[in-house]
C-alpha positions as CSV (number, residue, x, y, z in Angstrom):
1,M,-16.5,37.2,-10.6
2,T,-19.1,34.2,-11.4
3,I,-17.9,32.5,-14.6
4,E,-21.7,33.6,-15.9
5,E,-20.0,37.0,-15.6
6,L,-16.4,36.1,-16.5
7,W,-18.2,33.5,-19.7
8,Q,-20.2,37.5,-21.1
9,K,-16.9,39.5,-20.6
10,I,-14.6,37.0,-22.9
11,K,-17.2,35.4,-24.9
12,T,-14.2,32.7,-26.4
13,L,-13.5,29.6,-25.3
14,K,-10.2,29.3,-25.3
15,L,-9.3,32.2,-23.3
16,F,-12.8,31.8,-21.0
17,Y,-10.4,28.3,-20.1
18,H,-7.4,30.0,-20.2
19,T,-8.4,33.2,-17.3
20,L,-10.0,29.6,-15.3
21,K,-7.2,28.0,-15.1
22,K,-4.6,31.3,-14.2
23,L,-7.6,31.9,-11.4
24,R,-7.5,28.6,-9.8
25,K,-3.4,28.1,-9.6
26,Q,-3.8,31.9,-7.5
27,K,-2.0,30.5,-4.8
28,K,-3.8,29.8,-1.3
29,V,-2.8,31.6,1.4
30,K,-1.4,29.3,4.3
31,T,-2.4,29.0,7.5
32,V,0.7,28.3,10.0
33,S,-0.5,28.1,13.3
34,I,-1.7,26.6,15.9
35,K,-2.8,25.6,19.5
36,N,-0.7,23.7,22.0
37,K,-2.9,22.8,24.9
38,A,-3.0,25.5,27.3
39,G,-4.9,27.2,23.9
40,A,-2.3,30.0,23.5
41,I,-1.8,30.2,19.4
42,L,1.9,29.7,18.3
43,T,2.9,31.1,14.9
44,K,6.8,30.6,14.6
45,P,7.3,27.4,12.7
46,K,9.9,25.8,15.0
47,D,7.2,25.9,17.5
48,V,4.1,25.2,14.9
49,L,6.1,21.6,14.1
50,D,7.5,20.8,18.1
51,R,3.6,21.3,18.4
52,W,2.2,18.7,15.9
53,R,5.6,16.9,16.8
54,E,3.8,16.7,20.6
55,Y,0.6,15.8,19.0
56,F,1.4,12.8,17.0
57,E,3.4,11.3,19.7
58,E,0.4,11.4,21.5
59,L,-1.3,10.0,19.0
60,Q,0.8,7.2,18.8
61,D,0.9,6.6,22.4
62,E,-2.5,6.6,23.5
63,E,-3.2,3.9,19.6
64,I,-0.6,2.2,21.3
65,A,-2.4,1.3,24.7
66,N,-5.9,1.1,23.2
67,T,-4.4,-1.4,20.7
68,S,-2.7,-3.6,23.3
69,S,-6.2,-3.8,25.9
70,S,-8.2,-4.5,22.3
71,E,-5.7,-7.5,21.7
72,N,-5.8,-8.6,25.1
73,E,-9.9,-8.3,25.1
74,T,-9.8,-10.0,21.6
75,E,-7.7,-13.1,22.8
76,K,-9.7,-13.9,26.1
77,N,-13.3,-13.9,24.1
78,D,-11.8,-15.7,21.2
79,E,-10.8,-18.6,23.5
80,R,-13.8,-18.5,25.3
81,E,-15.9,-18.3,22.4
82,A,-13.8,-21.6,21.9
83,Q,-14.6,-23.3,24.4
84,E,-18.6,-22.8,24.3
85,H,-18.7,-24.6,20.5
86,A,-15.3,-27.1,21.9
87,A,-18.3,-28.1,24.4
88,N,-21.5,-28.5,22.1
89,I,-19.1,-30.3,19.5
90,T,-19.2,-33.8,18.9
91,E,-16.7,-36.5,17.7
92,E,-18.4,-36.8,14.6
93,E,-18.5,-33.5,13.4
94,F,-15.4,-33.3,14.2
95,T,-14.0,-36.4,12.1
96,E,-16.1,-35.0,9.5
97,A,-15.1,-32.1,9.1
98,L,-11.0,-32.6,9.4
99,K,-11.9,-35.3,6.1
100,K,-13.5,-31.7,4.2
101,I,-10.1,-30.5,4.9
102,K,-8.2,-30.6,2.3
103,N,-4.2,-31.8,3.0
104,G,-1.0,-29.7,2.2
105,K,-2.8,-26.5,3.1
106,S,-1.5,-24.0,6.1
107,P,-3.5,-24.1,9.3
108,G,-6.5,-21.4,9.5
109,H,-6.7,-19.1,12.7
110,D,-7.9,-22.4,14.7
111,K,-3.9,-23.9,13.8
112,I,-6.1,-27.7,12.4
113,T,-4.3,-29.4,9.9
114,A,-5.9,-32.4,7.7
115,D,-1.9,-33.6,7.5
């Protein structure tokens, strides 16, 4: 039944919204099945929970492996870029930049302070 049909049937706004609210709150069917690695469907609650646990552990392990390798890559790239930039900076540029840094501030990623 569409909203327009419902409105034609009910005709009063208060009853219309009351009925609409009732329809929205009807219990929805929940799916309690999942496929295992082999593709078989699991329906027992314990099996479903075990499969979700296994799935998230795999995700976590994969994320940890990806994070550690990407962190190593990032560190290597940062070091390489720092060396390339350091070769292009003159002593005058360094001195001027150091004068612009405020005292008492915590160091940035380069670990340089004005103190």
